[in-house]
py3Dmol code that shows the C-alpha trace and the ligand (Angstrom):
import py3Dmol

protein = """\
ATOM      1  CA  UNK A   1       5.768  15.635   6.691  1.00  0.00           C
ATOM      2  CA  UNK A   2       8.411  13.886   8.715  1.00  0.00           C
ATOM      3  CA  UNK A   3      11.256  11.843   7.258  1.00  0.00           C
ATOM      4  CA  UNK A   4      13.372   9.226   9.027  1.00  0.00           C
ATOM      5  CA  UNK A   5      16.414   7.866   7.226  1.00  0.00           C
ATOM      6  CA  UNK A   6      17.832   4.464   8.146  1.00  0.00           C
ATOM      7  CA  UNK A   7      21.032   2.611   7.248  1.00  0.00           C
ATOM      8  CA  UNK A   8      19.264  -0.467   5.958  1.00  0.00           C
ATOM      9  CA  UNK A   9      15.971  -1.747   4.604  1.00  0.00           C
ATOM     10  CA  UNK A  10      15.697  -3.933   7.695  1.00  0.00           C
ATOM     11  CA  UNK A  11      15.849  -0.864   9.947  1.00  0.00           C
ATOM     12  CA  UNK A  12      13.059   0.731   7.881  1.00  0.00           C
ATOM     13  CA  UNK A  13      10.925  -2.386   8.386  1.00  0.00           C
ATOM     14  CA  UNK A  14      11.606  -2.465  12.142  1.00  0.00           C
ATOM     15  CA  UNK A  15      10.544   1.170  12.566  1.00  0.00           C
ATOM     16  CA  UNK A  16       7.443   0.594  10.424  1.00  0.00           C
ATOM     17  CA  UNK A  17       6.506  -2.411  12.576  1.00  0.00           C
ATOM     18  CA  UNK A  18       7.034  -0.428  15.795  1.00  0.00           C
ATOM     19  CA  UNK A  19       4.746   2.357  14.587  1.00  0.00           C
ATOM     20  CA  UNK A  20       2.169  -0.125  13.252  1.00  0.00           C
ATOM     21  CA  UNK A  21       2.051  -2.159  16.455  1.00  0.00           C
ATOM     22  CA  UNK A  22       1.881   0.844  18.771  1.00  0.00           C
ATOM     23  CA  UNK A  23      -0.925   2.312  16.652  1.00  0.00           C
ATOM     24  CA  UNK A  24      -3.135  -0.771  16.639  1.00  0.00           C
ATOM     25  CA  UNK A  25      -2.454  -1.580  20.297  1.00  0.00           C
ATOM     26  CA  UNK A  26      -4.024   1.732  21.308  1.00  0.00           C
ATOM     27  CA  UNK A  27      -7.273   1.171  19.406  1.00  0.00           C
ATOM     28  CA  UNK A  28     -10.012  -1.334  20.267  1.00  0.00           C
ATOM     29  CA  UNK A  29     -11.099  -2.056  16.681  1.00  0.00           C
ATOM     30  CA  UNK A  30      -8.242  -0.851  14.465  1.00  0.00           C
ATOM     31  CA  UNK A  31      -8.722  -0.276  10.747  1.00  0.00           C
ATOM     32  CA  UNK A  32      -5.569  -0.510   8.682  1.00  0.00           C
ATOM     33  CA  UNK A  33      -4.704   0.172   5.051  1.00  0.00           C
ATOM     34  CA  UNK A  34      -2.201  -2.242   3.557  1.00  0.00           C
ATOM     35  CA  UNK A  35       0.027  -2.301   0.483  1.00  0.00           C
ATOM     36  CA  UNK A  36       1.542  -5.156  -1.486  1.00  0.00           C
ATOM     37  CA  UNK A  37       4.840  -5.158  -3.413  1.00  0.00           C
ATOM     38  CA  UNK A  38       8.398  -5.857  -2.299  1.00  0.00           C
ATOM     39  CA  UNK A  39       8.810  -2.931   0.074  1.00  0.00           C
ATOM     40  CA  UNK A  40       6.380  -3.943   2.865  1.00  0.00           C
ATOM     41  CA  UNK A  41       7.533  -7.581   2.902  1.00  0.00           C
ATOM     42  CA  UNK A  42      10.003  -6.882   5.733  1.00  0.00           C
ATOM     43  CA  UNK A  43       7.284  -5.171   7.766  1.00  0.00           C
ATOM     44  CA  UNK A  44       4.903  -8.105   7.273  1.00  0.00           C
ATOM     45  CA  UNK A  45       7.595 -10.573   8.359  1.00  0.00           C
ATOM     46  CA  UNK A  46       8.173  -8.620  11.587  1.00  0.00           C
ATOM     47  CA  UNK A  47       4.419  -8.345  12.228  1.00  0.00           C
ATOM     48  CA  UNK A  48       4.090 -12.106  11.704  1.00  0.00           C
ATOM     49  CA  UNK A  49       6.963 -12.793  14.124  1.00  0.00           C
ATOM     50  CA  UNK A  50       5.564 -10.329  16.653  1.00  0.00           C
ATOM     51  CA  UNK A  51       2.232 -12.165  16.606  1.00  0.00           C
ATOM     52  CA  UNK A  52       3.992 -15.524  17.115  1.00  0.00           C
ATOM     53  CA  UNK A  53       5.873 -14.066  20.099  1.00  0.00           C
ATOM     54  CA  UNK A  54       2.569 -12.856  21.613  1.00  0.00           C
ATOM     55  CA  UNK A  55       3.514  -9.180  21.275  1.00  0.00           C
ATOM     56  CA  UNK A  56       0.457  -8.233  19.215  1.00  0.00           C
ATOM     57  CA  UNK A  57      -2.919  -9.615  18.178  1.00  0.00           C
ATOM     58  CA  UNK A  58      -4.833  -8.826  14.989  1.00  0.00           C
ATOM     59  CA  UNK A  59      -8.100 -10.364  16.184  1.00  0.00           C
ATOM     60  CA  UNK A  60      -9.966  -7.065  16.121  1.00  0.00           C
ATOM     61  CA  UNK A  61      -8.224  -5.625  13.072  1.00  0.00           C
ATOM     62  CA  UNK A  62      -9.988  -4.817   9.807  1.00  0.00           C
ATOM     63  CA  UNK A  63      -7.750  -4.350   6.776  1.00  0.00           C
ATOM     64  CA  UNK A  64      -8.269  -2.688   3.415  1.00  0.00           C
ATOM     65  CA  UNK A  65      -5.781  -3.314   0.656  1.00  0.00           C
ATOM     66  CA  UNK A  66      -4.895  -0.606  -1.804  1.00  0.00           C
ATOM     67  CA  UNK A  67      -5.457  -2.473  -5.014  1.00  0.00           C
ATOM     68  CA  UNK A  68      -5.994  -5.691  -6.957  1.00  0.00           C
ATOM     69  CA  UNK A  69      -5.143  -6.772 -10.490  1.00  0.00           C
ATOM     70  CA  UNK A  70      -7.933  -7.351 -13.001  1.00  0.00           C
ATOM     71  CA  UNK A  71      -7.769 -10.522 -15.073  1.00  0.00           C
ATOM     72  CA  UNK A  72      -6.069 -12.993 -12.743  1.00  0.00           C
ATOM     73  CA  UNK A  73      -7.899 -16.022 -11.395  1.00  0.00           C
ATOM     74  CA  UNK A  74      -8.955 -15.827  -7.752  1.00  0.00           C
ATOM     75  CA  UNK A  75      -6.203 -18.137  -6.531  1.00  0.00           C
ATOM     76  CA  UNK A  76      -3.481 -16.885  -8.844  1.00  0.00           C
ATOM     77  CA  UNK A  77      -0.263 -16.782  -6.783  1.00  0.00           C
ATOM     78  CA  UNK A  78       0.406 -13.212  -7.938  1.00  0.00           C
ATOM     79  CA  UNK A  79      -2.988 -11.793  -7.053  1.00  0.00           C
ATOM     80  CA  UNK A  80      -2.675  -9.295  -4.244  1.00  0.00           C
ATOM     81  CA  UNK A  81      -5.069 -11.374  -2.148  1.00  0.00           C
ATOM     82  CA  UNK A  82      -2.648 -14.317  -2.479  1.00  0.00           C
ATOM     83  CA  UNK A  83       0.302 -12.054  -1.674  1.00  0.00           C
ATOM     84  CA  UNK A  84      -1.337 -10.873   1.546  1.00  0.00           C
ATOM     85  CA  UNK A  85      -2.410 -14.392   2.543  1.00  0.00           C
ATOM     86  CA  UNK A  86       1.116 -15.659   2.009  1.00  0.00           C
ATOM     87  CA  UNK A  87       3.058 -12.775   3.550  1.00  0.00           C
ATOM     88  CA  UNK A  88       0.811 -11.853   6.453  1.00  0.00           C
ATOM     89  CA  UNK A  89      -2.707 -13.127   6.891  1.00  0.00           C
ATOM     90  CA  UNK A  90      -1.890 -16.844   7.171  1.00  0.00           C
ATOM     91  CA  UNK A  91       0.690 -16.047   9.868  1.00  0.00           C
ATOM     92  CA  UNK A  92      -1.497 -13.995  12.200  1.00  0.00           C
ATOM     93  CA  UNK A  93      -4.880 -14.181  13.930  1.00  0.00           C
ATOM     94  CA  UNK A  94      -6.736 -11.759  11.660  1.00  0.00           C
ATOM     95  CA  UNK A  95     -10.128 -13.030  10.552  1.00  0.00           C
ATOM     96  CA  UNK A  96     -10.137 -13.318   6.746  1.00  0.00           C
ATOM     97  CA  UNK A  97     -13.683 -11.909   6.731  1.00  0.00           C
ATOM     98  CA  UNK A  98     -12.172  -8.681   7.996  1.00  0.00           C
ATOM     99  CA  UNK A  99      -9.695  -8.390   5.122  1.00  0.00           C
ATOM    100  CA  UNK A 100     -10.969  -6.383   2.173  1.00  0.00           C
ATOM    101  CA  UNK A 101      -9.857  -5.925  -1.448  1.00  0.00           C
ATOM    102  CA  UNK A 102     -11.634  -4.399  -4.437  1.00  0.00           C
ATOM    103  CA  UNK A 103     -13.879  -7.211  -5.704  1.00  0.00           C
ATOM    104  CA  UNK A 104     -12.393  -7.421  -9.201  1.00  0.00           C
ATOM    105  CA  UNK A 105     -14.372 -10.627  -9.836  1.00  0.00           C
ATOM    106  CA  UNK A 106     -17.637  -8.663  -9.821  1.00  0.00           C
ATOM    107  CA  UNK A 107     -18.744  -8.572 -13.471  1.00  0.00           C
ATOM    108  CA  UNK A 108     -19.740  -4.968 -13.080  1.00  0.00           C
ATOM    109  CA  UNK A 109     -16.489  -3.164 -12.367  1.00  0.00           C
ATOM    110  CA  UNK A 110     -18.077   0.193 -11.782  1.00  0.00           C
ATOM    111  CA  UNK A 111     -20.312  -1.231  -9.047  1.00  0.00           C
ATOM    112  CA  UNK A 112     -17.219  -2.927  -7.604  1.00  0.00           C
ATOM    113  CA  UNK A 113     -15.486   0.474  -7.411  1.00  0.00           C
ATOM    114  CA  UNK A 114     -18.550   2.096  -5.913  1.00  0.00           C
ATOM    115  CA  UNK A 115     -18.897  -0.653  -3.290  1.00  0.00           C
ATOM    116  CA  UNK A 116     -15.246  -0.424  -2.267  1.00  0.00           C
ATOM    117  CA  UNK A 117     -15.520   3.373  -1.983  1.00  0.00           C
ATOM    118  CA  UNK A 118     -18.556   3.002   0.278  1.00  0.00           C
ATOM    119  CA  UNK A 119     -16.699   0.528   2.476  1.00  0.00           C
ATOM    120  CA  UNK A 120     -13.719   2.859   2.720  1.00  0.00           C
ATOM    121  CA  UNK A 121     -15.944   5.776   3.605  1.00  0.00           C
ATOM    122  CA  UNK A 122     -17.482   3.788   6.442  1.00  0.00           C
ATOM    123  CA  UNK A 123     -14.102   2.557   7.690  1.00  0.00           C
ATOM    124  CA  UNK A 124     -11.604   5.399   8.010  1.00  0.00           C
ATOM    125  CA  UNK A 125      -8.118   3.970   8.377  1.00  0.00           C
ATOM    126  CA  UNK A 126      -6.126   4.475  11.576  1.00  0.00           C
ATOM    127  CA  UNK A 127      -2.894   3.790   9.713  1.00  0.00           C
ATOM    128  CA  UNK A 128      -2.143   3.477   6.000  1.00  0.00           C
ATOM    129  CA  UNK A 129       0.997   1.690   4.780  1.00  0.00           C
ATOM    130  CA  UNK A 130       2.248   2.734   1.348  1.00  0.00           C
ATOM    131  CA  UNK A 131       5.054   1.848  -1.021  1.00  0.00           C
ATOM    132  CA  UNK A 132       6.307   4.220  -3.702  1.00  0.00           C
ATOM    133  CA  UNK A 133       6.290   3.525  -7.448  1.00  0.00           C
ATOM    134  CA  UNK A 134       9.393   4.352  -9.477  1.00  0.00           C
ATOM    135  CA  UNK A 135       7.224   6.913 -11.303  1.00  0.00           C
ATOM    136  CA  UNK A 136       5.826   8.322  -8.052  1.00  0.00           C
ATOM    137  CA  UNK A 137       2.601   6.318  -8.068  1.00  0.00           C
ATOM    138  CA  UNK A 138       0.841   5.407  -4.831  1.00  0.00           C
ATOM    139  CA  UNK A 139      -1.361   2.345  -4.966  1.00  0.00           C
ATOM    140  CA  UNK A 140      -2.032   2.251  -8.732  1.00  0.00           C
ATOM    141  CA  UNK A 141      -2.709   5.944  -9.018  1.00  0.00           C
ATOM    142  CA  UNK A 142      -0.452   6.665 -11.941  1.00  0.00           C
ATOM    143  CA  UNK A 143       0.940  10.120 -12.845  1.00  0.00           C
ATOM    144  CA  UNK A 144      -1.864  12.462 -13.882  1.00  0.00           C
ATOM    145  CA  UNK A 145      -4.481  10.975 -11.529  1.00  0.00           C
ATOM    146  CA  UNK A 146      -6.648  13.579  -9.817  1.00  0.00           C
ATOM    147  CA  UNK A 147      -5.971  14.009  -6.121  1.00  0.00           C
ATOM    148  CA  UNK A 148      -9.762  13.845  -5.648  1.00  0.00           C
ATOM    149  CA  UNK A 149      -9.957  10.367  -7.156  1.00  0.00           C
ATOM    150  CA  UNK A 150     -11.950   7.576  -5.528  1.00  0.00           C
ATOM    151  CA  UNK A 151     -11.637   3.829  -6.209  1.00  0.00           C
ATOM    152  CA  UNK A 152     -11.354   3.331  -9.954  1.00  0.00           C
ATOM    153  CA  UNK A 153     -10.198   1.060 -12.776  1.00  0.00           C
ATOM    154  CA  UNK A 154      -6.693   1.825 -14.034  1.00  0.00           C
ATOM    155  CA  UNK A 155      -4.841   1.051 -17.226  1.00  0.00           C
ATOM    156  CA  UNK A 156      -1.349   0.516 -15.855  1.00  0.00           C
ATOM    157  CA  UNK A 157       1.472   2.468 -17.497  1.00  0.00           C
ATOM    158  CA  UNK A 158       4.111   0.656 -19.509  1.00  0.00           C
ATOM    159  CA  UNK A 159       6.689   1.470 -16.838  1.00  0.00           C
ATOM    160  CA  UNK A 160       4.537  -0.104 -14.096  1.00  0.00           C
ATOM    161  CA  UNK A 161       3.743  -3.193 -16.211  1.00  0.00           C
ATOM    162  CA  UNK A 162       7.451  -3.712 -16.895  1.00  0.00           C
ATOM    163  CA  UNK A 163       8.292  -3.251 -13.226  1.00  0.00           C
ATOM    164  CA  UNK A 164       5.537  -5.719 -12.164  1.00  0.00           C
ATOM    165  CA  UNK A 165       6.570  -8.269 -14.796  1.00  0.00           C
ATOM    166  CA  UNK A 166       9.333  -9.467 -12.466  1.00  0.00           C
ATOM    167  CA  UNK A 167       6.629 -11.377 -10.579  1.00  0.00           C
ATOM    168  CA  UNK A 168       5.245 -13.110 -13.718  1.00  0.00           C
ATOM    169  CA  UNK A 169       6.609 -15.627 -16.225  1.00  0.00           C
ATOM    170  CA  UNK A 170       6.638 -13.028 -18.981  1.00  0.00           C
ATOM    171  CA  UNK A 171       5.657  -9.477 -19.860  1.00  0.00           C
ATOM    172  CA  UNK A 172       2.661 -10.855 -21.820  1.00  0.00           C
ATOM    173  CA  UNK A 173       1.283 -12.524 -18.679  1.00  0.00           C
ATOM    174  CA  UNK A 174       1.589  -9.370 -16.591  1.00  0.00           C
ATOM    175  CA  UNK A 175      -1.791  -7.716 -15.954  1.00  0.00           C
ATOM    176  CA  UNK A 176      -2.384  -4.394 -17.671  1.00  0.00           C
ATOM    177  CA  UNK A 177      -5.356  -3.293 -15.574  1.00  0.00           C
ATOM    178  CA  UNK A 178      -6.165  -3.022 -11.900  1.00  0.00           C
ATOM    179  CA  UNK A 179      -8.624  -1.484  -9.493  1.00  0.00           C
ATOM    180  CA  UNK A 180      -7.085   0.945  -7.076  1.00  0.00           C
ATOM    181  CA  UNK A 181      -8.092   2.948  -4.062  1.00  0.00           C
ATOM    182  CA  UNK A 182      -8.181   6.608  -5.094  1.00  0.00           C
ATOM    183  CA  UNK A 183      -5.850   9.291  -3.778  1.00  0.00           C
ATOM    184  CA  UNK A 184      -8.670  11.011  -1.870  1.00  0.00           C
ATOM    185  CA  UNK A 185      -9.321   7.725  -0.046  1.00  0.00           C
ATOM    186  CA  UNK A 186      -5.645   7.058   0.657  1.00  0.00           C
ATOM    187  CA  UNK A 187      -5.516  10.421   2.400  1.00  0.00           C
ATOM    188  CA  UNK A 188      -8.489   9.427   4.597  1.00  0.00           C
ATOM    189  CA  UNK A 189      -6.303   7.828   7.237  1.00  0.00           C
ATOM    190  CA  UNK A 190      -5.214   9.232  10.597  1.00  0.00           C
ATOM    191  CA  UNK A 191      -1.597   8.325   9.890  1.00  0.00           C
ATOM    192  CA  UNK A 192       0.227   7.604   6.633  1.00  0.00           C
ATOM    193  CA  UNK A 193       3.522   5.708   6.519  1.00  0.00           C
ATOM    194  CA  UNK A 194       5.383   5.709   3.199  1.00  0.00           C
ATOM    195  CA  UNK A 195       8.119   3.072   2.950  1.00  0.00           C
ATOM    196  CA  UNK A 196      10.894   3.777   0.467  1.00  0.00           C
ATOM    197  CA  UNK A 197      13.838   1.527  -0.221  1.00  0.00           C
ATOM    198  CA  UNK A 198      16.539   1.286  -2.882  1.00  0.00           C
ATOM    199  CA  UNK A 199      18.168   3.601  -5.376  1.00  0.00           C
ATOM    200  CA  UNK A 200      15.528   3.316  -8.099  1.00  0.00           C
ATOM    201  CA  UNK A 201      13.055   5.216  -5.860  1.00  0.00           C
ATOM    202  CA  UNK A 202      15.373   8.213  -5.323  1.00  0.00           C
ATOM    203  CA  UNK A 203      14.007  10.381  -8.128  1.00  0.00           C
ATOM    204  CA  UNK A 204      10.390   9.932  -6.985  1.00  0.00           C
ATOM    205  CA  UNK A 205      11.364  10.509  -3.363  1.00  0.00           C
ATOM    206  CA  UNK A 206      13.222  13.694  -4.343  1.00  0.00           C
ATOM    207  CA  UNK A 207      10.018  15.091  -5.858  1.00  0.00           C
ATOM    208  CA  UNK A 208       8.247  14.592  -2.518  1.00  0.00           C
ATOM    209  CA  UNK A 209      11.096  16.069  -0.499  1.00  0.00           C
ATOM    210  CA  UNK A 210      11.268  19.087  -2.811  1.00  0.00           C
ATOM    211  CA  UNK A 211       7.635  19.650  -1.798  1.00  0.00           C
ATOM    212  CA  UNK A 212       6.372  20.537  -5.259  1.00  0.00           C
ATOM    213  CA  UNK A 213       2.816  19.225  -5.165  1.00  0.00           C
ATOM    214  CA  UNK A 214       2.025  18.117  -8.706  1.00  0.00           C
ATOM    215  CA  UNK A 215      -0.299  15.512 -10.254  1.00  0.00           C
ATOM    216  CA  UNK A 216       2.607  14.193 -12.334  1.00  0.00           C
ATOM    217  CA  UNK A 217       3.920  12.702  -9.093  1.00  0.00           C
ATOM    218  CA  UNK A 218       0.877  11.285  -7.245  1.00  0.00           C
ATOM    219  CA  UNK A 219       2.868  10.728  -4.042  1.00  0.00           C
ATOM    220  CA  UNK A 220       3.221  14.496  -3.614  1.00  0.00           C
ATOM    221  CA  UNK A 221      -0.498  14.508  -2.679  1.00  0.00           C
ATOM    222  CA  UNK A 222       0.637  13.062   0.640  1.00  0.00           C
ATOM    223  CA  UNK A 223       2.298  16.384   1.496  1.00  0.00           C
ATOM    224  CA  UNK A 224      -1.137  17.813   2.289  1.00  0.00           C
ATOM    225  CA  UNK A 225      -1.671  15.207   5.023  1.00  0.00           C
ATOM    226  CA  UNK A 226      -1.045  16.422   8.587  1.00  0.00           C
ATOM    227  CA  UNK A 227       0.361  13.115   9.822  1.00  0.00           C
ATOM    228  CA  UNK A 228       2.582  11.800   7.035  1.00  0.00           C
ATOM    229  CA  UNK A 229       5.832   9.967   7.825  1.00  0.00           C
ATOM    230  CA  UNK A 230       8.407   8.739   5.306  1.00  0.00           C
ATOM    231  CA  UNK A 231      10.668   5.893   6.371  1.00  0.00           C
ATOM    232  CA  UNK A 232      13.496   5.417   3.888  1.00  0.00           C
ATOM    233  CA  UNK A 233      16.878   3.772   3.668  1.00  0.00           C
ATOM    234  CA  UNK A 234      20.126   5.573   2.839  1.00  0.00           C
ATOM    235  CA  UNK A 235      20.137   4.134  -0.663  1.00  0.00           C
ATOM    236  CA  UNK A 236      16.789   5.712  -1.533  1.00  0.00           C
ATOM    237  CA  UNK A 237      17.557   9.066   0.072  1.00  0.00           C
ATOM    238  CA  UNK A 238      18.355  11.414  -2.822  1.00  0.00           C
ATOM    239  CA  UNK A 239      20.636  13.957  -1.075  1.00  0.00           C
TER     240      UNK A 239
END
"""
ligand_1 = """\
16
LIG
C 1.008 -2.138 -4.104
C 0.971 -0.805 -4.602
C 2.093 -0.162 -5.342
C 3.466 -0.427 -4.745
C 4.556 0.273 -5.563
C 5.945 -0.067 -5.063
O -0.179 -2.454 -3.415
O -0.018 -0.217 -4.433
O 1.873 1.230 -5.376
O 3.503 0.041 -3.429
O 4.452 -0.115 -6.905
O 6.171 -1.429 -5.252
P 7.447 -2.163 -4.660
O 7.334 -2.080 -3.178
O 7.360 -3.567 -5.175
O 8.639 -1.425 -5.174
"""
view = py3Dmol.view(width=600, height=400)
view.addModel(protein, "pdb")
view.setStyle({"model": 0}, {"cartoon": {"style": "trace"}})
view.addModel(ligand_1, "xyz")
view.setStyle({"model": 1}, {"stick": {}})
view.zoomTo()
view.show()
């Protein structure tokens, strides 16, 4: 594990973009793992600007998102597909056919999970971007999830539903279920970048930095990865 601490969230995003761009520039057909949520928004803005300036192209990039809510309509503005379209995909030259999410609209959710797992197996990620849940979750792998987990349906914890409700009109409208990439699959990337910003992530970040691998804090699974980098701002840094 390597940790880099920055003064501001913007500095975290700049470093993440530098690593992301240099990684994909060195690979002919890059495969990337992407996260949604507030934390990677700065990164996606810089990637969008870098494309506009001609610094990077996403033409040959395939992307796999970590997760998708169950129960929202396809074009719901808070679906993760909509989030990615809005924050990144519509701004760059990636082909939408090369952008993958768990197909939560498949009536058979277990075949949806199986299909996404097969896709992930066939497309090892060159770089995986992650955010950190307040409770230490990565993707929607909540505390207690096996580190061997593959793509699966999750009942979100109360804490996560409350945290996500900021994006919805009310708590009642906030989805309670999702499909998430499993921890085993998250680890199947050549490089993992965990972005951590703001004070409310300090406790979860401390558990990682204390290096006590434990299923009660799913993000500690990342400690077993040989190429794992944490980029955090001063506010999130617990010491
Ligand atoms: C999103 C995801 C989640 C978020 C985490 C942090 O695809 O998988 O694990 O990364 O909940 O969310 P933010 O960045 O909104 O604090």
